[in-house]
N, CA, C and O atoms as a GROMACS GRO file, in nm:
protein
  644
    1MET      N    1   0.087  -0.114   0.011
    1MET     CA    2   0.010   0.000   0.000
    1MET      C    3   0.088   0.124   0.007
    1MET      O    4   0.176   0.145   0.091
    2GLU      N    5   0.044   0.227  -0.112
    2GLU     CA    6   0.147   0.316  -0.102
    2GLU      C    7   0.085   0.448  -0.010
    2GLU      O    8  -0.034   0.478  -0.017
    3VAL      N    9   0.171   0.515   0.068
    3VAL     CA   10   0.109   0.611   0.158
    3VAL      C   11   0.166   0.741   0.129
    3VAL      O   12   0.288   0.756   0.138
    4SER      N   13   0.084   0.846   0.092
    4SER     CA   14   0.152   0.989   0.047
    4SER      C   15   0.120   1.072   0.160
    4SER      O   16   0.004   1.059   0.199
    5VAL      N   17   0.185   1.148   0.217
    5VAL     CA   18   0.175   1.240   0.339
    5VAL      C   19   0.283   1.359   0.293
    5VAL      O   20   0.388   1.347   0.232
    6LYS      N   21   0.218   1.481   0.346
    6LYS     CA   22   0.304   1.609   0.334
    6LYS      C   23   0.415   1.576   0.461
    6LYS      O   24   0.387   1.540   0.575
    7TRP      N   25   0.538   1.598   0.407
    7TRP     CA   26   0.667   1.588   0.525
    7TRP      C   27   0.712   1.729   0.555
    7TRP      O   28   0.703   1.831   0.485
    8ILE      N   29   0.755   1.714   0.659
    8ILE     CA   30   0.842   1.855   0.691
    8ILE      C   31   0.993   1.791   0.746
    8ILE      O   32   1.015   1.724   0.847
    9LYS      N   33   1.077   1.835   0.652
    9LYS     CA   34   1.204   1.813   0.699
    9LYS      C   35   1.264   1.924   0.765
    9LYS      O   36   1.238   2.040   0.733
   10TRP      N   37   1.364   1.887   0.876
   10TRP     CA   38   1.401   1.970   0.977
   10TRP      C   39   1.506   1.895   1.014
   10TRP      O   40   1.476   1.789   1.068
   11GLY      N   41   1.618   1.918   1.001
   11GLY     CA   42   1.767   1.879   1.053
   11GLY      C   43   1.772   1.725   1.004
   11GLY      O   44   1.818   1.629   1.065
   12GLY      N   45   1.715   1.728   0.884
   12GLY     CA   46   1.743   1.601   0.828
   12GLY      C   47   1.654   1.498   0.868
   12GLY      O   48   1.680   1.381   0.840
   13ASN      N   49   1.554   1.527   0.930
   13ASN     CA   50   1.462   1.424   0.990
   13ASN      C   51   1.316   1.440   0.926
   13ASN      O   52   1.278   1.554   0.902
   14MET      N   53   1.244   1.346   0.901
   14MET     CA   54   1.108   1.372   0.873
   14MET      C   55   1.016   1.404   1.011
   14MET      O   56   1.024   1.351   1.121
   15ARG      N   57   0.960   1.470   0.982
   15ARG     CA   58   0.868   1.509   1.092
   15ARG      C   59   0.696   1.519   1.075
   15ARG      O   60   0.645   1.601   0.998
   16LEU      N   61   0.636   1.448   1.138
   16LEU     CA   62   0.477   1.421   1.095
   16LEU      C   63   0.395   1.531   1.203
   16LEU      O   64   0.442   1.552   1.315
   17PHE      N   65   0.303   1.579   1.170
   17PHE     CA   66   0.211   1.650   1.254
   17PHE      C   67   0.138   1.524   1.340
   17PHE      O   68   0.166   1.413   1.294
   18GLU      N   69   0.065   1.525   1.438
   18GLU     CA   70  -0.017   1.403   1.506
   18GLU      C   71  -0.118   1.360   1.387
   18GLU      O   72  -0.114   1.243   1.348
   19PHE      N   73  -0.200   1.443   1.334
   19PHE     CA   74  -0.320   1.414   1.224
   19PHE      C   75  -0.237   1.335   1.141
   19PHE      O   76  -0.280   1.222   1.121
   20GLU      N   77  -0.123   1.368   1.085
   20GLU     CA   78  -0.069   1.284   0.964
   20GLU      C   79  -0.019   1.137   0.994
   20GLU      O   80  -0.028   1.037   0.924
   21ALA      N   81   0.042   1.156   1.131
   21ALA     CA   82   0.069   1.015   1.154
   21ALA      C   83  -0.063   0.904   1.169
   21ALA      O   84  -0.067   0.786   1.134
   22LYS      N   85  -0.161   0.984   1.229
   22LYS     CA   86  -0.304   0.907   1.236
   22LYS      C   87  -0.350   0.859   1.108
   22LYS      O   88  -0.399   0.747   1.092
   23GLU      N   89  -0.332   0.959   1.003
   23GLU     CA   90  -0.388   0.912   0.863
   23GLU      C   91  -0.302   0.773   0.812
   23GLU      O   92  -0.349   0.678   0.749
   24ILE      N   93  -0.181   0.787   0.853
   24ILE     CA   94  -0.091   0.662   0.811
   24ILE      C   95  -0.148   0.533   0.897
   24ILE      O   96  -0.174   0.428   0.838
   25PHE      N   97  -0.162   0.543   1.008
   25PHE     CA   98  -0.208   0.442   1.116
   25PHE      C   99  -0.342   0.370   1.045
   25PHE      O  100  -0.356   0.250   1.026
   26LYS      N  101  -0.439   0.478   1.012
   26LYS     CA  102  -0.578   0.451   0.972
   26LYS      C  103  -0.554   0.370   0.820
   26LYS      O  104  -0.634   0.283   0.789
   27LYS      N  105  -0.441   0.404   0.730
   27LYS     CA  106  -0.430   0.327   0.604
   27LYS      C  107  -0.386   0.203   0.655
   27LYS      O  108  -0.425   0.106   0.591
   28PHE      N  109  -0.311   0.178   0.759
   28PHE     CA  110  -0.233   0.016   0.789
   28PHE      C  111  -0.356  -0.062   0.884
   28PHE      O  112  -0.344  -0.168   0.944
   29GLY      N  113  -0.466   0.017   0.879
   29GLY     CA  114  -0.585  -0.057   0.986
   29GLY      C  115  -0.554  -0.035   1.110
   29GLY      O  116  -0.588  -0.137   1.172
   30ILE      N  117  -0.501   0.054   1.194
   30ILE     CA  118  -0.472   0.079   1.322
   30ILE      C  119  -0.573   0.176   1.336
   30ILE      O  120  -0.596   0.271   1.262
   31PRO      N  121  -0.639   0.137   1.450
   31PRO     CA  122  -0.746   0.213   1.499
   31PRO      C  123  -0.716   0.355   1.568
   31PRO      O  124  -0.630   0.369   1.655
   32VAL      N  125  -0.773   0.427   1.534
   32VAL     CA  126  -0.730   0.591   1.586
   32VAL      C  127  -0.864   0.654   1.629
   32VAL      O  128  -0.960   0.600   1.574
   33PRO      N  129  -0.894   0.750   1.708
   33PRO     CA  130  -1.015   0.830   1.719
   33PRO      C  131  -1.042   0.902   1.606
   33PRO      O  132  -0.952   0.952   1.539
   34GLU      N  133  -1.175   0.912   1.575
   34GLU     CA  134  -1.250   0.975   1.462
   34GLU      C  135  -1.195   1.129   1.506
   34GLU      O  136  -1.198   1.171   1.622
   35GLY      N  137  -1.140   1.211   1.379
   35GLY     CA  138  -1.107   1.310   1.416
   35GLY      C  139  -1.098   1.402   1.274
   35GLY      O  140  -1.102   1.344   1.165
   36LEU      N  141  -1.085   1.545   1.282
   36LEU     CA  142  -1.069   1.620   1.165
   36LEU      C  143  -0.984   1.732   1.199
   36LEU      O  144  -0.995   1.772   1.315
   37THR      N  145  -0.898   1.795   1.120
   37THR     CA  146  -0.813   1.924   1.160
   37THR      C  147  -0.892   2.040   1.108
   37THR      O  148  -0.948   2.033   0.999
   38VAL      N  149  -0.897   2.141   1.182
   38VAL     CA  150  -0.976   2.294   1.129
   38VAL      C  151  -0.844   2.385   1.127
   38VAL      O  152  -0.732   2.346   1.161
   39SER      N  153  -0.871   2.500   1.089
   39SER     CA  154  -0.762   2.619   1.086
   39SER      C  155  -0.852   2.761   1.109
   39SER      O  156  -0.812   2.877   1.098
   40SER      N  157  -0.960   2.722   1.138
   40SER     CA  158  -1.029   2.853   1.195
   40SER      C  159  -1.165   2.793   1.283
   40SER      O  160  -1.214   2.681   1.267
   41GLN      N  161  -1.208   2.887   1.369
   41GLN     CA  162  -1.323   2.876   1.452
   41GLN      C  163  -1.457   2.832   1.379
   41GLN      O  164  -1.536   2.747   1.421
   42ALA      N  165  -1.468   2.908   1.257
   42ALA     CA  166  -1.576   2.897   1.188
   42ALA      C  167  -1.602   2.736   1.130
   42ALA      O  168  -1.705   2.680   1.094
   43GLU      N  169  -1.485   2.697   1.136
   43GLU     CA  170  -1.506   2.509   1.097
   43GLU      C  171  -1.545   2.418   1.215
   43GLU      O  172  -1.576   2.300   1.193
   44VAL      N  173  -1.544   2.471   1.350
   44VAL     CA  174  -1.581   2.403   1.438
   44VAL      C  175  -1.702   2.327   1.445
   44VAL      O  176  -1.702   2.205   1.460
   45ALA      N  177  -1.820   2.406   1.431
   45ALA     CA  178  -1.940   2.358   1.434
   45ALA      C  179  -1.975   2.220   1.341
   45ALA      O  180  -2.039   2.121   1.374
   46SER      N  181  -1.899   2.256   1.194
   46SER     CA  182  -1.966   2.153   1.118
   46SER      C  183  -1.856   2.009   1.148
   46SER      O  184  -1.889   1.900   1.101
   47THR      N  185  -1.744   2.020   1.218
   47THR     CA  186  -1.659   1.919   1.258
   47THR      C  187  -1.741   1.863   1.388
   47THR      O  188  -1.768   1.743   1.386
   48ILE      N  189  -1.775   1.928   1.481
   48ILE     CA  190  -1.857   1.876   1.586
   48ILE      C  191  -1.974   1.799   1.547
   48ILE      O  192  -2.019   1.697   1.600
   49GLU      N  193  -2.015   1.864   1.448
   49GLU     CA  194  -2.166   1.780   1.397
   49GLU      C  195  -2.115   1.638   1.351
   49GLU      O  196  -2.180   1.536   1.375
   50LYS      N  197  -1.991   1.637   1.283
   50LYS     CA  198  -1.966   1.502   1.224
   50LYS      C  199  -1.876   1.406   1.332
   50LYS      O  200  -1.843   1.292   1.301
   51ILE      N  201  -1.849   1.454   1.434
   51ILE     CA  202  -1.770   1.376   1.540
   51ILE      C  203  -1.852   1.362   1.654
   51ILE      O  204  -1.854   1.244   1.691
   52GLY      N  205  -1.917   1.431   1.718
   52GLY     CA  206  -2.012   1.440   1.819
   52GLY      C  207  -1.918   1.517   1.942
   52GLY      O  208  -1.811   1.574   1.925
   53LEU      N  209  -1.982   1.503   2.053
   53LEU     CA  210  -1.936   1.553   2.182
   53LEU      C  211  -1.926   1.449   2.268
   53LEU      O  212  -2.012   1.362   2.257
   54PRO      N  213  -1.826   1.433   2.366
   54PRO     CA  214  -1.701   1.564   2.422
   54PRO      C  215  -1.627   1.514   2.295
   54PRO      O  216  -1.646   1.426   2.212
   55VAL      N  217  -1.526   1.621   2.320
   55VAL     CA  218  -1.400   1.599   2.185
   55VAL      C  219  -1.274   1.648   2.282
   55VAL      O  220  -1.283   1.714   2.386
   56VAL      N  221  -1.149   1.593   2.214
   56VAL     CA  222  -1.050   1.658   2.256
   56VAL      C  223  -0.981   1.734   2.143
   56VAL      O  224  -0.965   1.700   2.026
   57ILE      N  225  -0.945   1.843   2.206
   57ILE     CA  226  -0.879   1.952   2.073
   57ILE      C  227  -0.744   1.943   2.122
   57ILE      O  228  -0.708   1.945   2.240
   58LYS      N  229  -0.652   1.931   1.987
   58LYS     CA  230  -0.509   1.919   2.030
   58LYS      C  231  -0.443   2.020   1.928
   58LYS      O  232  -0.485   2.004   1.813
   59ALA      N  233  -0.346   2.123   1.945
   59ALA     CA  234  -0.272   2.225   1.868
   59ALA      C  235  -0.181   2.105   1.792
   59ALA      O  236  -0.130   2.007   1.848
   60GLN      N  237  -0.175   2.141   1.648
   60GLN     CA  238  -0.097   2.055   1.593
   60GLN      C  239   0.055   2.150   1.536
   60GLN      O  240   0.071   2.225   1.439
   61VAL      N  241   0.134   2.112   1.632
   61VAL     CA  242   0.281   2.159   1.627
   61VAL      C  243   0.380   2.053   1.632
   61VAL      O  244   0.366   1.942   1.683
   62LEU      N  245   0.479   2.099   1.573
   62LEU     CA  246   0.593   2.007   1.580
   62LEU      C  247   0.684   2.011   1.693
   62LEU      O  248   0.806   2.001   1.679
   63ALA      N  249   0.620   2.026   1.818
   63ALA     CA  250   0.692   2.041   1.948
   63ALA      C  251   0.635   1.951   2.066
   63ALA      O  252   0.515   1.926   2.061
   64GLY      N  253   0.703   1.904   2.164
   64GLY     CA  254   0.651   1.837   2.260
   64GLY      C  255   0.594   1.898   2.360
   64GLY      O  256   0.600   2.021   2.354
   65ARG      N  257   0.526   1.843   2.471
   65ARG     CA  258   0.500   1.908   2.602
   65ARG      C  259   0.364   2.024   2.539
   65ARG      O  260   0.343   2.138   2.580
   66ARG      N  261   0.309   1.971   2.460
   66ARG     CA  262   0.160   2.060   2.402
   66ARG      C  263   0.087   2.041   2.526
   66ARG      O  264   0.079   2.152   2.578
   67GLY      N  265   0.031   1.953   2.597
   67GLY     CA  266  -0.025   1.959   2.718
   67GLY      C  267   0.010   2.057   2.825
   67GLY      O  268  -0.074   2.134   2.870
   68LYS      N  269   0.118   2.056   2.860
   68LYS     CA  270   0.167   2.155   2.953
   68LYS      C  271   0.139   2.316   2.912
   68LYS      O  272   0.096   2.402   2.989
   69ALA      N  273   0.175   2.334   2.769
   69ALA     CA  274   0.146   2.468   2.726
   69ALA      C  275   0.010   2.501   2.691
   69ALA      O  276  -0.024   2.609   2.642
   70GLY      N  277  -0.066   2.407   2.715
   70GLY     CA  278  -0.215   2.446   2.690
   70GLY      C  279  -0.257   2.411   2.558
   70GLY      O  280  -0.365   2.458   2.525
   71GLY      N  281  -0.182   2.320   2.455
   71GLY     CA  282  -0.199   2.285   2.338
   71GLY      C  283  -0.305   2.138   2.345
   71GLY      O  284  -0.331   2.075   2.242
   72ILE      N  285  -0.345   2.107   2.447
   72ILE     CA  286  -0.438   1.977   2.428
   72ILE      C  287  -0.545   2.024   2.557
   72ILE      O  288  -0.509   2.047   2.673
   73LYS      N  289  -0.681   2.032   2.506
   73LYS     CA  290  -0.775   2.081   2.615
   73LYS      C  291  -0.939   1.959   2.552
   73LYS      O  292  -0.959   1.909   2.441
   74PHE      N  293  -1.018   1.952   2.669
   74PHE     CA  294  -1.122   1.892   2.638
   74PHE      C  295  -1.256   1.974   2.602
   74PHE      O  296  -1.249   2.085   2.655
   75ALA      N  297  -1.346   1.961   2.548
   75ALA     CA  298  -1.464   2.020   2.510
   75ALA      C  299  -1.583   1.955   2.524
   75ALA      O  300  -1.612   1.867   2.443
   76TYR      N  301  -1.666   1.986   2.622
   76TYR     CA  302  -1.797   1.908   2.632
   76TYR      C  303  -1.943   1.985   2.588
   76TYR      O  304  -2.058   1.952   2.618
   77SER      N  305  -1.893   2.108   2.503
   77SER     CA  306  -2.000   2.181   2.443
   77SER      C  307  -1.973   2.240   2.322
   77SER      O  308  -1.859   2.287   2.318
   78LEU      N  309  -2.025   2.251   2.240
   78LEU     CA  310  -1.984   2.362   2.105
   78LEU      C  311  -1.941   2.474   2.132
   78LEU      O  312  -1.840   2.505   2.068
   79GLU      N  313  -1.993   2.573   2.226
   79GLU     CA  314  -1.919   2.680   2.271
   79GLU      C  315  -1.795   2.671   2.339
   79GLU      O  316  -1.711   2.757   2.316
   80GLU      N  317  -1.768   2.570   2.428
   80GLU     CA  318  -1.632   2.533   2.476
   80GLU      C  319  -1.515   2.511   2.351
   80GLU      O  320  -1.401   2.559   2.352
   81ALA      N  321  -1.571   2.433   2.251
   81ALA     CA  322  -1.486   2.380   2.152
   81ALA      C  323  -1.441   2.506   2.084
   81ALA      O  324  -1.320   2.530   2.073
   82VAL      N  325  -1.544   2.598   2.034
   82VAL     CA  326  -1.509   2.711   1.965
   82VAL      C  327  -1.393   2.822   2.048
   82VAL      O  328  -1.300   2.890   2.004
   83LYS      N  329  -1.432   2.809   2.148
   83LYS     CA  330  -1.352   2.898   2.262
   83LYS      C  331  -1.212   2.828   2.267
   83LYS      O  332  -1.119   2.907   2.249
   84GLU      N  333  -1.181   2.713   2.286
   84GLU     CA  334  -1.068   2.627   2.310
   84GLU      C  335  -0.991   2.665   2.159
   84GLU      O  336  -0.882   2.722   2.155
   85VAL      N  337  -1.048   2.634   2.067
   85VAL     CA  338  -0.984   2.651   1.916
   85VAL      C  339  -0.941   2.788   1.897
   85VAL      O  340  -0.829   2.821   1.859
   86GLY      N  341  -1.040   2.867   1.926
   86GLY     CA  342  -0.992   3.008   1.946
   86GLY      C  343  -0.856   3.055   2.006
   86GLY      O  344  -0.783   3.134   1.946
   87LYS      N  345  -0.827   3.001   2.131
   87LYS     CA  346  -0.740   3.039   2.200
   87LYS      C  347  -0.609   2.978   2.168
   87LYS      O  348  -0.503   3.027   2.207
   88MET      N  349  -0.622   2.838   2.075
   88MET     CA  350  -0.487   2.781   2.026
   88MET      C  351  -0.442   2.845   1.890
   88MET      O  352  -0.324   2.880   1.878
   89LEU      N  353  -0.529   2.862   1.789
   89LEU     CA  354  -0.498   2.911   1.681
   89LEU      C  355  -0.410   3.044   1.686
   89LEU      O  356  -0.438   3.137   1.763
   90ASN      N  357  -0.304   3.046   1.598
   90ASN     CA  358  -0.216   3.140   1.614
   90ASN      C  359  -0.135   3.179   1.722
   90ASN      O  360  -0.063   3.279   1.718
   91ASN      N  361  -0.146   3.095   1.829
   91ASN     CA  362  -0.075   3.111   1.962
   91ASN      C  363   0.050   3.031   1.923
   91ASN      O  364   0.060   2.966   1.819
   92LYS      N  365   0.157   3.043   2.031
   92LYS     CA  366   0.275   2.972   2.000
   92LYS      C  367   0.316   2.882   2.120
   92LYS      O  368   0.333   2.909   2.239
   93ILE      N  369   0.329   2.752   2.039
   93ILE     CA  370   0.378   2.663   2.153
   93ILE      C  371   0.509   2.581   2.129
   93ILE      O  372   0.519   2.515   2.026
   94GLY      N  373   0.595   2.582   2.207
   94GLY     CA  374   0.751   2.522   2.179
   94GLY      C  375   0.783   2.635   2.070
   94GLY      O  376   0.850   2.582   1.982
   95GLY      N  377   0.766   2.741   2.048
   95GLY     CA  378   0.831   2.798   1.929
   95GLY      C  379   0.747   2.814   1.823
   95GLY      O  380   0.782   2.900   1.742
   96HIS      N  381   0.645   2.753   1.798
   96HIS     CA  382   0.606   2.708   1.677
   96HIS      C  383   0.462   2.781   1.682
   96HIS      O  384   0.401   2.770   1.788
   97THR      N  385   0.402   2.851   1.582
   97THR     CA  386   0.267   2.890   1.554
   97THR      C  387   0.176   2.803   1.533
   97THR      O  388   0.200   2.718   1.448
   98VAL      N  389   0.067   2.800   1.592
   98VAL     CA  390  -0.037   2.690   1.587
   98VAL      C  391  -0.141   2.740   1.445
   98VAL      O  392  -0.225   2.830   1.448
   99LYS      N  393  -0.112   2.668   1.346
   99LYS     CA  394  -0.183   2.692   1.231
   99LYS      C  395  -0.322   2.599   1.231
   99LYS      O  396  -0.430   2.644   1.192
  100GLY      N  397  -0.307   2.480   1.273
  100GLY     CA  398  -0.410   2.378   1.261
  100GLY      C  399  -0.414   2.318   1.411
  100GLY      O  400  -0.326   2.315   1.497
  101VAL      N  401  -0.552   2.270   1.412
  101VAL     CA  402  -0.598   2.200   1.556
  101VAL      C  403  -0.653   2.086   1.501
  101VAL      O  404  -0.707   2.088   1.391
  102LEU      N  405  -0.641   1.951   1.592
  102LEU     CA  406  -0.702   1.841   1.562
  102LEU      C  407  -0.820   1.824   1.648
  102LEU      O  408  -0.792   1.837   1.767
  103ILE      N  409  -0.928   1.804   1.627
  103ILE     CA  410  -1.046   1.803   1.694
  103ILE      C  411  -1.094   1.638   1.679
  103ILE      O  412  -1.137   1.598   1.571
  104GLU      N  413  -1.084   1.559   1.783
  104GLU     CA  414  -1.125   1.423   1.775
  104GLU      C  415  -1.215   1.368   1.896
  104GLU      O  416  -1.232   1.430   2.001
  105GLU      N  417  -1.260   1.265   1.871
  105GLU     CA  418  -1.355   1.223   1.979
  105GLU      C  419  -1.300   1.200   2.080
  105GLU      O  420  -1.192   1.142   2.066
  106LYS      N  421  -1.342   1.231   2.219
  106LYS     CA  422  -1.284   1.180   2.340
  106LYS      C  423  -1.335   1.045   2.373
  106LYS      O  424  -1.456   1.031   2.392
  107ILE      N  425  -1.261   0.949   2.382
  107ILE     CA  426  -1.271   0.828   2.398
  107ILE      C  427  -1.210   0.785   2.569
  107ILE      O  428  -1.114   0.834   2.629
  108ASP      N  429  -1.305   0.676   2.614
  108ASP     CA  430  -1.251   0.642   2.734
  108ASP      C  431  -1.124   0.549   2.749
  108ASP      O  432  -1.124   0.436   2.701
  109ILE      N  433  -1.013   0.605   2.821
  109ILE     CA  434  -0.866   0.510   2.787
  109ILE      C  435  -0.876   0.411   2.890
  109ILE      O  436  -0.914   0.447   3.001
  110GLU      N  437  -0.851   0.312   2.871
  110GLU     CA  438  -0.824   0.189   2.960
  110GLU      C  439  -0.682   0.196   3.002
  110GLU      O  440  -0.650   0.193   3.121
  111HIS      N  441  -0.584   0.206   2.889
  111HIS     CA  442  -0.416   0.245   2.935
  111HIS      C  443  -0.363   0.316   2.806
  111HIS      O  444  -0.410   0.307   2.692
  112GLU      N  445  -0.269   0.378   2.845
  112GLU     CA  446  -0.204   0.447   2.728
  112GLU      C  447  -0.076   0.425   2.712
  112GLU      O  448  -0.004   0.455   2.808
  113TYR      N  449  -0.023   0.378   2.611
  113TYR     CA  450   0.127   0.379   2.581
  113TYR      C  451   0.210   0.459   2.492
  113TYR      O  452   0.160   0.520   2.397
  114TYR      N  453   0.325   0.461   2.517
  114TYR     CA  454   0.402   0.549   2.442
  114TYR      C  455   0.473   0.468   2.305
  114TYR      O  456   0.526   0.358   2.320
  115LEU      N  457   0.467   0.532   2.180
  115LEU     CA  458   0.546   0.466   2.090
  115LEU      C  459   0.618   0.594   2.004
  115LEU      O  460   0.552   0.694   1.973
  116GLY      N  461   0.755   0.579   1.972
  116GLY     CA  462   0.809   0.695   1.914
  116GLY      C  463   0.937   0.645   1.803
  116GLY      O  464   1.014   0.552   1.827
  117VAL      N  465   0.937   0.714   1.704
  117VAL     CA  466   1.058   0.686   1.628
  117VAL      C  467   1.123   0.830   1.596
  117VAL      O  468   1.069   0.933   1.558
  118THR      N  469   1.274   0.798   1.630
  118THR     CA  470   1.351   0.916   1.590
  118THR      C  471   1.470   0.869   1.532
  118THR      O  472   1.488   0.755   1.491
  119ILE      N  473   1.550   0.962   1.531
  119ILE     CA  474   1.689   0.946   1.466
  119ILE      C  475   1.805   0.950   1.582
  119ILE      O  476   1.848   1.057   1.626
  120ASP      N  477   1.853   0.815   1.629
  120ASP     CA  478   2.001   0.826   1.734
  120ASP      C  479   2.078   0.886   1.663
  120ASP      O  480   2.114   0.855   1.549
  121GLN      N  481   2.115   0.990   1.735
  121GLN     CA  482   2.242   1.088   1.674
  121GLN      C  483   2.374   1.032   1.692
  121GLN      O  484   2.473   1.080   1.637
  122PHE      N  485   2.377   0.908   1.786
  122PHE     CA  486   2.524   0.855   1.779
  122PHE      C  487   2.532   0.748   1.664
  122PHE      O  488   2.632   0.738   1.593
  123SER      N  489   2.415   0.663   1.648
  123SER     CA  490   2.423   0.564   1.523
  123SER      C  491   2.375   0.626   1.402
  123SER      O  492   2.390   0.570   1.294
  124LYS      N  493   2.326   0.723   1.411
  124LYS     CA  494   2.269   0.801   1.285
  124LYS      C  495   2.165   0.660   1.221
  124LYS      O  496   2.189   0.607   1.112
  125CYS      N  497   2.085   0.631   1.285
  125CYS     CA  498   1.996   0.509   1.243
  125CYS      C  499   1.855   0.537   1.318
  125CYS      O  500   1.845   0.596   1.425
  126PRO      N  501   1.765   0.492   1.251
  126PRO     CA  502   1.603   0.524   1.327
  126PRO      C  503   1.630   0.429   1.476
  126PRO      O  504   1.701   0.330   1.491
  127ILE      N  505   1.549   0.499   1.573
  127ILE     CA  506   1.549   0.397   1.691
  127ILE      C  507   1.401   0.430   1.713
  127ILE      O  508   1.348   0.540   1.705
  128VAL      N  509   1.335   0.290   1.746
  128VAL     CA  510   1.208   0.295   1.772
  128VAL      C  511   1.192   0.280   1.933
  128VAL      O  512   1.249   0.187   1.990
  129MET      N  513   1.121   0.361   1.998
  129MET     CA  514   1.110   0.367   2.142
  129MET      C  515   0.967   0.321   2.196
  129MET      O  516   0.862   0.366   2.150
  130PHE      N  517   0.972   0.236   2.291
  130PHE     CA  518   0.826   0.179   2.338
  130PHE      C  519   0.820   0.200   2.512
  130PHE      O  520   0.906   0.172   2.596
  131SER      N  521   0.705   0.250   2.526
  131SER     CA  522   0.679   0.233   2.681
  131SER      C  523   0.514   0.206   2.734
  131SER      O  524   0.413   0.230   2.668
  132THR      N  525   0.518   0.162   2.839
  132THR     CA  526   0.387   0.101   2.889
  132THR      C  527   0.340   0.230   2.963
  132THR      O  528   0.224   0.254   2.995
  133GLU      N  529   0.448   0.309   2.984
  133GLU     CA  530   0.393   0.428   3.056
  133GLU      C  531   0.364   0.562   2.975
  133GLU      O  532   0.429   0.666   2.978
  134GLY      N  533   0.265   0.536   2.912
  134GLY     CA  534   0.233   0.630   2.794
  134GLY      C  535   0.143   0.767   2.836
  134GLY      O  536   0.113   0.796   2.952
  135GLY      N  537   0.114   0.829   2.740
  135GLY     CA  538   0.040   0.970   2.752
  135GLY      C  539   0.125   1.087   2.758
  135GLY      O  540   0.235   1.092   2.703
  136MET      N  541   0.068   1.197   2.838
  136MET     CA  542   0.176   1.306   2.862
  136MET      C  543   0.278   1.307   2.929
  136MET      O  544   0.281   1.234   3.028
  137GLU      N  545   0.383   1.380   2.899
  137GLU     CA  546   0.500   1.378   2.988
  137GLU      C  547   0.608   1.251   3.011
  137GLU      O  548   0.656   1.208   3.116
  138ILE      N  549   0.630   1.203   2.864
  138ILE     CA  550   0.731   1.095   2.806
  138ILE      C  551   0.857   1.144   2.882
  138ILE      O  552   0.919   1.064   2.953
  139GLU      N  553   0.893   1.259   2.871
  139GLU     CA  554   1.023   1.334   2.901
  139GLU      C  555   1.034   1.300   3.051
  139GLU      O  556   1.132   1.241   3.097
  140GLU      N  557   0.917   1.346   3.134
  140GLU     CA  558   0.948   1.301   3.263
  140GLU      C  559   0.940   1.180   3.316
  140GLU      O  560   0.987   1.166   3.429
  141ILE      N  561   0.882   1.065   3.249
  141ILE     CA  562   0.870   0.933   3.270
  141ILE      C  563   1.008   0.891   3.241
  141ILE      O  564   1.065   0.830   3.331
  142VAL      N  565   1.072   0.913   3.135
  142VAL     CA  566   1.246   0.884   3.086
  142VAL      C  567   1.301   0.904   3.206
  142VAL      O  568   1.345   0.798   3.251
  143LYS      N  569   1.317   0.996   3.277
  143LYS     CA  570   1.372   1.051   3.385
  143LYS      C  571   1.342   0.957   3.510
  143LYS      O  572   1.434   0.890   3.557
  144ARG      N  573   1.236   0.952   3.555
  144ARG     CA  574   1.193   0.888   3.675
  144ARG      C  575   1.194   0.764   3.667
  144ARG      O  576   1.237   0.706   3.767
  145LYS      N  577   1.154   0.687   3.560
  145LYS     CA  578   1.145   0.537   3.533
  145LYS      C  579   1.209   0.493   3.397
  145LYS      O  580   1.147   0.438   3.306
  146PRO      N  581   1.338   0.526   3.396
  146PRO     CA  582   1.401   0.469   3.268
  146PRO      C  583   1.370   0.337   3.229
  146PRO      O  584   1.359   0.303   3.111
  147GLU      N  585   1.357   0.261   3.328
  147GLU     CA  586   1.328   0.100   3.305
  147GLU      C  587   1.191   0.072   3.228
  147GLU      O  588   1.166  -0.040   3.182
  148THR      N  589   1.104   0.177   3.216
  148THR     CA  590   0.988   0.133   3.142
  148THR      C  591   1.016   0.162   2.986
  148THR      O  592   0.938   0.132   2.896
  149ILE      N  593   1.135   0.221   2.970
  149ILE     CA  594   1.145   0.253   2.820
  149ILE      C  595   1.227   0.155   2.738
  149ILE      O  596   1.348   0.156   2.757
  150ILE      N  597   1.174   0.066   2.644
  150ILE     CA  598   1.236  -0.003   2.571
  150ILE      C  599   1.275   0.056   2.413
  150ILE      O  600   1.191   0.103   2.337
  151SER      N  601   1.400   0.043   2.387
  151SER     CA  602   1.442   0.117   2.252
  151SER      C  603   1.533   0.003   2.178
  151SER      O  604   1.608  -0.077   2.236
  152MET      N  605   1.512   0.012   2.050
  152MET     CA  606   1.601  -0.085   1.950
  152MET      C  607   1.609   0.007   1.840
  152MET      O  608   1.513   0.072   1.799
  153ASN      N  609   1.741   0.013   1.786
  153ASN     CA  610   1.791   0.046   1.686
  153ASN      C  611   1.742  -0.022   1.550
  153ASN      O  612   1.740  -0.145   1.546
  154VAL      N  613   1.703   0.053   1.440
  154VAL     CA  614   1.658  -0.017   1.324
  154VAL      C  615   1.780   0.009   1.203
  154VAL      O  616   1.834   0.115   1.172
  155ASN      N  617   1.796  -0.097   1.158
  155ASN     CA  618   1.883  -0.087   1.036
  155ASN      C  619   1.792  -0.090   0.922
  155ASN      O  620   1.704  -0.173   0.903
  156VAL      N  621   1.827   0.023   0.838
  156VAL     CA  622   1.731   0.047   0.731
  156VAL      C  623   1.719  -0.053   0.617
  156VAL      O  624   1.621  -0.068   0.544
  157LEU      N  625   1.851  -0.128   0.614
  157LEU     CA  626   1.824  -0.238   0.507
  157LEU      C  627   1.796  -0.358   0.566
  157LEU      O  628   1.737  -0.435   0.492
  158ARG      N  629   1.824  -0.406   0.696
  158ARG     CA  630   1.811  -0.536   0.766
  158ARG      C  631   1.700  -0.536   0.892
  158ARG      O  632   1.667  -0.640   0.949
  159GLY      N  633   1.656  -0.424   0.920
  159GLY     CA  634   1.552  -0.397   1.036
  159GLY      C  635   1.612  -0.394   1.137
  159GLY      O  636   1.725  -0.346   1.136
  160PHE      N  637   1.549  -0.450   1.272
  160PHE     CA  638   1.594  -0.436   1.419
  160PHE      C  639   1.717  -0.472   1.438
  160PHE      O  640   1.740  -0.571   1.368
  161PHE      N  641   1.823  -0.436   1.508
  161PHE     CA  642   1.935  -0.491   1.554
  161PHE      C  643   1.947  -0.464   1.690
  161PHE      O  644   2.044  -0.506   1.754
   0.00000   0.00000   0.00000
């Protein structure tokens, strides 16, 4: 299956917005919450009509710690959603201006996991990281409970090593 996404190259790494990564997941049959991106408050009502309430509103920036910076909020009414989207758009998070916001259905979570892929600065190879201590504040979890993070380097020609 061919996957086409808009990429942003930064420092030699491909970086994806959350909504882009979720589109890839969907194409490969991995379930994700129903969601749509908006770039104005005027789009919120039609989005909520398609998704329903309550929703999670997430600033789409290529930066970590969005939750601490006010970039992840919950809304239980259309009025709350419009207000939160208005607060996020054109605001800065991690030095990046918020141009888009992902609005997705709020689902009950039994357990969260963390999965990340980045480039190991020493081996110059991709590294896949996984933790059963998912959710927000993965940076803090790494400091407090490093034993909960599993990481494996990936050889782009041979796979995991």
